[in-house]
C-alpha positions as CSV (number, residue, x, y, z in Angstrom):
1,M,-5.9,9.1,-9.1
2,L,-4.0,12.4,-9.3
3,V,-7.2,14.4,-9.9
4,L,-8.8,12.7,-6.9
5,S,-5.7,13.4,-4.8
6,R,-5.9,17.0,-5.8
7,I,-9.5,17.2,-4.6
8,A,-8.5,15.7,-1.3
9,D,-5.4,17.9,-1.1
10,V,-2.9,15.0,-0.6
11,T,-1.1,15.2,-4.0
12,R,2.3,16.0,-2.6
13,R,2.2,13.3,0.1
14,L,0.7,10.7,-2.3
15,V,3.3,11.3,-5.1
16,R,6.2,11.2,-2.6
17,A,4.9,7.9,-1.1
18,T,4.3,6.4,-4.5
19,V,7.7,7.2,-5.8
20,L,9.4,5.8,-2.7
21,L,7.4,2.6,-2.9
22,T,7.7,1.9,-6.6
23,I,11.4,2.8,-7.1
24,P,12.9,-0.5,-5.7
25,I,10.4,-2.7,-7.5
26,G,10.5,-0.6,-10.7
27,I,14.2,-0.8,-11.0
28,S,14.2,-4.6,-10.8
29,V,11.2,-4.8,-13.2
30,I,13.0,-2.6,-15.8
31,L,16.3,-4.5,-15.6
32,V,14.7,-7.9,-15.8
33,S,12.2,-7.0,-18.6
34,V,14.6,-4.9,-20.8
35,F,17.5,-7.4,-20.7
36,T,15.8,-10.8,-20.5
37,R,12.6,-10.5,-22.5
38,P,13.1,-11.8,-26.1
39,G,12.3,-9.6,-29.0
40,A,13.0,-8.9,-32.6
41,T,14.3,-5.4,-32.2
42,V,17.6,-5.1,-30.3
43,L,18.3,-1.5,-29.1
44,F,21.8,-2.1,-27.6
45,T,23.8,-4.9,-26.1
46,I,25.6,-5.1,-22.7
47,G,27.8,-8.2,-22.5
48,P,25.6,-11.3,-23.0
49,F,22.3,-9.3,-22.6
50,D,20.3,-7.7,-25.4
51,A,18.0,-4.8,-24.6
52,T,15.0,-5.2,-26.8
53,L,12.2,-2.8,-27.8
54,E,9.7,-5.4,-26.7
55,G,11.3,-5.6,-23.3
56,V,11.2,-1.8,-23.0
57,D,7.5,-1.8,-24.0
58,F,6.7,-4.5,-21.4
59,A,8.7,-2.8,-18.7
60,G,6.9,0.5,-19.4
61,Q,3.5,-1.1,-19.2
62,T,4.4,-2.9,-15.9
63,L,5.8,0.3,-14.4
64,V,2.6,2.1,-15.2
65,R,0.5,-0.6,-13.5
66,L,2.7,-0.5,-10.4
67,V,2.3,3.3,-10.2
68,A,-1.4,3.0,-10.7
69,I,-1.7,0.4,-7.9
70,S,0.5,2.4,-5.5
71,L,-1.5,5.6,-6.2
72,S,-4.8,3.9,-5.6
73,I,-3.8,2.2,-2.4
74,G,-2.0,5.3,-1.1
75,L,-5.0,7.5,-1.9
76,F,-7.3,5.2,-0.1
77,I,-5.1,5.0,3.0
78,M,-4.5,8.8,3.1
79,T,-8.2,9.7,2.7
80,T,-9.9,7.0,4.8
81,E,-10.3,7.2,8.5
82,P,-9.6,3.7,9.9
83,R,-12.2,3.9,12.6
84,A,-14.9,5.0,10.2
85,F,-13.8,2.3,7.7
86,V,-14.1,-0.5,10.4
87,L,-17.4,0.6,11.7
88,D,-18.9,0.9,8.2
89,L,-17.7,-2.6,7.3
90,E,-19.3,-4.0,10.4
91,R,-22.5,-2.1,9.7
92,R,-22.6,-3.8,6.3
93,G,-22.4,-7.2,7.8
94,V,-18.7,-7.9,7.5
95,S,-17.1,-10.0,10.3
96,P,-15.6,-7.9,13.1
97,R,-12.4,-10.0,12.8
98,F,-12.1,-9.3,9.1
99,A,-12.7,-5.6,9.8
100,F,-10.0,-5.6,12.4
101,V,-7.5,-7.3,10.0
102,A,-8.4,-4.7,7.3
103,V,-7.8,-1.7,9.6
104,A,-4.6,-3.3,11.0
105,T,-3.3,-3.6,7.5
106,I,-4.1,0.0,6.7
107,E,-2.5,1.3,9.9
108,A,0.5,-1.1,9.7
109,V,2.8,1.0,7.5
110,P,2.1,4.5,9.1
111,N,2.5,3.0,12.6
112,L,5.7,1.3,11.6
113,V,7.1,4.5,10.1
114,E,6.2,6.5,13.2
115,R,7.6,3.9,15.5
116,A,10.9,3.8,13.5
117,Q,11.2,7.6,13.7
118,V,10.8,7.5,17.5
119,I,13.3,4.7,17.8
120,A,15.8,6.5,15.6
121,E,15.5,9.7,17.7
122,S,16.1,7.6,20.8
123,Q,19.1,6.0,19.3
124,R,20.5,9.3,18.2
125,S,20.1,10.7,21.7
126,R,22.3,7.8,22.8
127,G,25.1,8.7,20.3
128,L,24.2,6.5,17.3
129,D,25.0,8.1,14.0
130,T,22.1,7.7,11.6
131,E,22.4,10.8,9.5
132,G,26.0,10.7,8.3
133,S,27.5,8.9,5.4
134,V,25.8,6.1,3.5
135,W,27.8,3.5,5.5
136,A,26.7,5.1,8.8
137,R,23.1,5.0,7.7
138,L,23.3,1.3,6.7
139,R,25.1,0.6,10.0
140,G,22.3,2.4,11.9
141,I,19.6,0.2,10.4
142,V,20.4,-2.9,12.5
143,P,19.8,-1.1,15.9
144,L,16.4,0.1,14.5
145,V,15.1,-3.2,13.1
146,G,15.1,-5.2,16.4
147,P,13.3,-2.6,18.5
148,A,10.8,-1.8,15.7
149,I,9.8,-5.5,15.3
150,L,9.6,-6.2,19.1
151,S,7.6,-3.1,19.7
152,S,5.2,-4.0,16.8
153,L,4.7,-7.5,18.4
154,T,4.1,-5.9,21.8
155,D,1.6,-3.5,20.2
156,V,-0.3,-6.3,18.6
157,E,-0.5,-8.2,21.9
158,E,-1.7,-5.0,23.8
159,K,-4.4,-4.4,21.1
160,S,-5.6,-8.0,21.3
161,L,-5.9,-7.9,25.1
162,A,-7.7,-4.6,24.9
163,L,-10.2,-6.0,22.3
164,E,-10.8,-9.1,24.4
165,S,-11.5,-7.1,27.5
166,R,-14.2,-5.3,25.5
167,A,-15.8,-8.6,24.4
168,F,-14.6,-8.4,20.9
169,S,-14.9,-12.2,20.2
170,R,-18.4,-12.6,21.7
171,P,-21.0,-14.3,19.5
172,G,-24.0,-12.5,18.1
173,R,-24.6,-9.2,16.2
174,R,-22.9,-6.1,17.5
175,H,-25.0,-2.9,18.0
176,L,-23.1,0.0,16.6
177,L,-23.9,3.5,17.8
178,W,-22.4,5.4,14.8
179,A,-23.0,5.1,11.1
180,M,-21.2,6.9,8.3
181,G,-23.2,9.3,6.2
182,D,-24.0,7.8,2.8
183,T,-25.6,10.2,0.2
184,T,-27.4,9.2,-2.9
185,W,-24.7,10.4,-5.3
186,E,-22.0,8.4,-3.4
187,R,-24.1,5.2,-3.8
188,V,-24.5,6.0,-7.5
189,V,-20.7,6.5,-7.9
190,R,-20.0,3.3,-6.1
191,W,-22.3,1.3,-8.4
192,L,-20.8,3.0,-11.5
193,I,-17.3,2.1,-10.3
194,L,-18.4,-1.5,-9.7
195,L,-20.1,-1.8,-13.2
196,G,-17.0,-0.2,-14.8
197,L,-14.8,-2.8,-13.0
198,I,-17.0,-5.7,-14.2
199,A,-17.0,-4.2,-17.8
200,A,-13.2,-3.9,-17.8
201,A,-12.8,-7.5,-16.5
202,V,-15.2,-8.8,-19.2
203,A,-13.4,-6.8,-21.9
204,R,-10.0,-8.1,-20.7
205,I,-11.3,-11.8,-20.7
206,V,-12.8,-11.4,-24.2
207,G,-9.6,-9.9,-25.5
208,I,-7.5,-12.7,-24.1
209,A,-9.9,-15.3,-25.5
210,R,-9.7,-13.7,-29.0
211,G,-5.9,-13.8,-28.8
């Protein structure tokens, strides 16, 4: 993922987003795994909880998986144009409604972050302290949450009305005027990735079956 992000020139943004996304979950996973997972090797004890080597190993494996998932999802979002993604899904026979849900999911977090920044600037212009102490920052979250949620709901309603005015839900096949370029080597890479995924799943199932 890091090599691909380097090629796409989004490494700095990707690493920053991944760290911010995985820190809250990672901390909880580490605490729960290290101090509650049973094991034979006890590293140290804090009160009634024993930190075991097996718990540290499990926490490390889980944390690596979380980082890999965050990197892959973040790289996909940062390097994929939503409009091109939707049109290509429809061109391949995917339902327009499913394609709209997919692109709405991709755009949800960036739109929410951008909307929260605009609301925060508006609140600061009205005298709200959102950049002071920790307590001031926490206190400033409440005036941001309400407008952010309401504006998100309004945005969804406006998009739905705009789509319906353009006959989004009409029956029949849609005739698209644009198609994404698809070279031979890109198709080969996709098939290799698919075969690799199937091989990894089979190897995992066989390993579990063998115990």
